[in-house]
N, C-alpha and C positions, 0 to 999 in steps of 0.2 A: 821270319816272313809268314804271313797268313797263307794257309793252303787255299788255293783258289777254287772258285766254283764257276763252272762253264755251262753255257746253255746253247742249244741249237734249235732253230725253227726251220722246219722242212715243209714248204708249201707245195704239196703234190697235187696230182690230178684228181685223186679220190679223197684224200684226207690231208689235214694240216696237223703237224705234230710239234709238240714242245718237249724237248728232252733236257733234263738238268742233271749234271754229274758234279761231284766234288772230289778233289784230289785227296787220296789217302797217302800220308807221308811214308808208309811202309812199302809202297809199290814203287817200282823203278821204270815201268813201261806203261803205255796207255792202257794195256789190257789188265794190268794189275793195280794201277794207281787210281783209276777212275771208278768211283762208286756211284751207281745210279740213285738219285734222290727222288725223281719223279718222271713219268712219261704220260703225257696227255695227248689223246688223238681225237680230233673232231672231224667227222666226215662231211665236209662242205661240198664235195663232189664238183669242183670247179670245171673238171674236164667235160662233164655232160653239157655244159653251156658252150665251152670253147670249141670242142670238136664238132658240135652240131651247128652252131651259129657263128663261130669265129671270134666270139668275145664273151667276157664274163657279164652276166646279167646285173642290172642295177641292184637287185635284191641280194645276190650272192656277194657282190662287191661290198655292200654295206655290212653284211654279216662277217666278211673277212676283216674289215676295219674293226668291227666290234671285238672279234676274236683276238686281234693283235693287241687291242687295249687290255684285254683280260690277260694275255700272255705277258704283257709288260708288267702288270701288277704282280703276277706270279713270280717273275724274275726278281722283282724287288723283295718279295716275301722271302725268297730263298737266298737273298744276298748274292746274286749272280755278279761276278766280277767282269766276265767277258762273254760275248755271245756272237753268233753269226746267224743271219737269217737268209735262207736261199729258197728260191722258187724254181721249179723244174718245168716239165714238159707243157703243162696247160698254159702257164704264163709265158712260155717261149712263143706259143702260137697265138695267144690272145691279142687281138687288135688293140685292146685297151689295157694291156698289161702294164706298160710303163706309166700310164695315167693312174692306175690303181696303186702302183708302188709309190708314186709321188704323193698320193692322197694319204697313204698309210704313214709315210715319212712326216707329213705335215701334222697329222692327227695324233701320232703316238711317239714320234722321234725314232722309231725303228727303221733302220735302213735295210732294205731287202734287195739282194742281188738276184737277178734272173740269170742263172748259170747255163752254159751250153751243155749239150749231152756228153761231150768228151770230158768236161770237168766233173760232171756227175759220175761218170764211170770211174774216173781217177779217185774220187772221194770214197766210193764204196770199196774200191780195191785197196786203197791205203788202210782202211779200217780193218781189213781182214788179212793183210799181208803177214803180220807177225804171228797170226794164229796158224799159218801154214809153214812157219819157219822150220819145223821139225818133221815135215811130211815130204816124202819123195813121190814123184809121179806127176801126172798131168791133171790139172783141175780147171774147170771152166766156171768162173764165178758169174752167175746169172741173177740180175736184179730186175724183177718185173714190177713195174709201176702201172699207174692208170693210163699214162700217156706215152711212156717209152720203156724200152728194155735195154739195159746196159750189160755188156759182157766183157769179161777180162780173162784171158787165158794165162794160167800160171803153170809153168813147167819147172820142176826141181826148185821151187821156191822163188822163181824169178818171173816177173811180168813179161810176157812175150808179145801179146797183141790185145788191143781193146777195140770196142765198137759201141756205138749208140744208135738205136733204131727206133723210129716212130711207130712202134708196135706196143700197144699197152691194152690193159683190160677195158678201160673206158672207151678207148678208140675203137676197139673191136665191137663193143656193144652199140656204139653209135655208127658203125659201118664206115669208119673214116681211115682205115689202114689201106694204103696204096699197095697194089700188087708188087710194085717195084721195091718196096721195103722188105716184103717177104723174100723176094729174089735176092736182094742184097744180103739179108741175114743168112739165107741158105748157102749162098756162095762163100761167105766168110767161114761159116761153120764147116763146110765141106773141105776148104783149104786147111783148116785147123785139124780136122779128123785125119786127113792124109799125112800131115806133117808130124802130128803128135798123137800116136796111138794110145789107146787105153784111157781116154779122158773120162772123168766123172765130174759131177756137177755139185757146186756149192750154191744153194738157193737162198735168195734174199727177198724179203717182202712179206706183208701180212698174210697173203694168200697161201704161199707155200708153207708158212708156219702153221696156219690152220689146217691145211691138208695133212701135214705131218702129225698133228695132234689127232686128227680123225683116223689115221692109219691104224689098222688092226695089227699088222706085222711091221715091226721096226726095231732098230738097235738104239735103245735109249742112251746107252753109255757113250756111243759115238754120235748120237743125234743124226742118224741116217735112216732112210727107208729106200726100198727098191723102186726102180722105174715101173716094174710090173705092178707093185702095190699102188702107185700113183694112177696107173692106167685102170686098175680095178675100181678105185674110188671114183675116178672120172666117169666111168660107165654106169655107176650107181647114181651119181649126182646129175648127170646130163639130162636124163629123161624127166626129172622132176621140175616143177615150176618153182619160182622163188619162194612162195609161201610153204610149199612142201619141204624145200630144203631147210627153211627156217625152223619148221616144226620138228622134222626128223633128226636134224643134226645140230639144233640149237644155234643156228647162225643168225647174226644180225642182218637187217635188210641190206645194208651197204656192203656186206660180205657175200650174201647169198647169190647176188647176180654176178659179181666180178670173179668169183672163184672158178667159174667154168672157163672163161677165156684165159685165166692165169694157168690153169692146168693144161690147156691146149698149147700155150706157148712153151711151157716146160717140156711137155711130151714131144713137141716138134723139135726142140733143141736136142733132147735126149736121143731121138730117132736118128738125127743127122750125124751126131758125134758118137753114136752107139754106146751111150753111157749105161751103166748097170744100176747105179744108185745115185741118190741125191743127199748131200749133207745139208743140214738145216740149222746153222747157228743163228741166234736171234740178234741180228745186226742189220744196219741199214744206213741210209744217207745221214741221218741225224747223228748216229754214232761216229761216222767218219768225220763230220764237221767238228765234233768235240775233240776227237783224237788230234786233228790238225791244230786246233787251238792249244791243246796241251803240249804238243811237240814244239810249237813255236815259243811257248813260254818257258818250258822246263828243259829243253834240249837245244838251247841257242848255241850256235857255233862261236 
């Protein structure tokens, strides 16, 4: 049997990603069997429309259709056998989200699912679960996106609690985060901290990966850096304007603005659960989607 090639399309609030992986017959789990062939990220920034105006603009909707046509051709070039396309927070909120998904289906044949926050949290947890199978202790998996933040508490290798919150980098920049969401997040984190002492964070998303790369002090073998180092970086970046961040730290425009609210979210979480460090594996929603496709195909009951 031909070793299959899988693809995932992740339509986020800040960027739209296409990830393609092929099965390596020498591996026996998703972590060892799937080899990345390509990752393409295009910053369409859909959330800036949705969170400010309630819907995706005509221009960005057209660009999303164009991008899906390009992704369709790339999947053909890479001989993709199976794929799944998911849209998250921005499309959940967009008044015209379903209409745009139907337009993409008609124009490209790509069916896109608008998934709820709880499923998004489950996808990112499933992707990382086996990476923690040999680790003891309490870990809080925190995935910060443009429109939402998903958290999963893992204790002694088992998932204990999950939550999805409409707190994201683009929402913060457009001043569309409700106080009630911060309260809900704080309440759940406080409950976790009381019940599971010694929590540390596993961070996911492009911003925490960039912050880790910018850190002067870090443990590269374990891919971790301290919360104190994150706070130091934040206090350097915060007073700078977007252009200054781009020049001084070689940041792209679509990273230079959202990196500040992302750091604020991680620092808020770390403060409540009293975390000392953040582990930064390079994983996300797209990886989780492909892992699910792999498990269904190669580990059928």
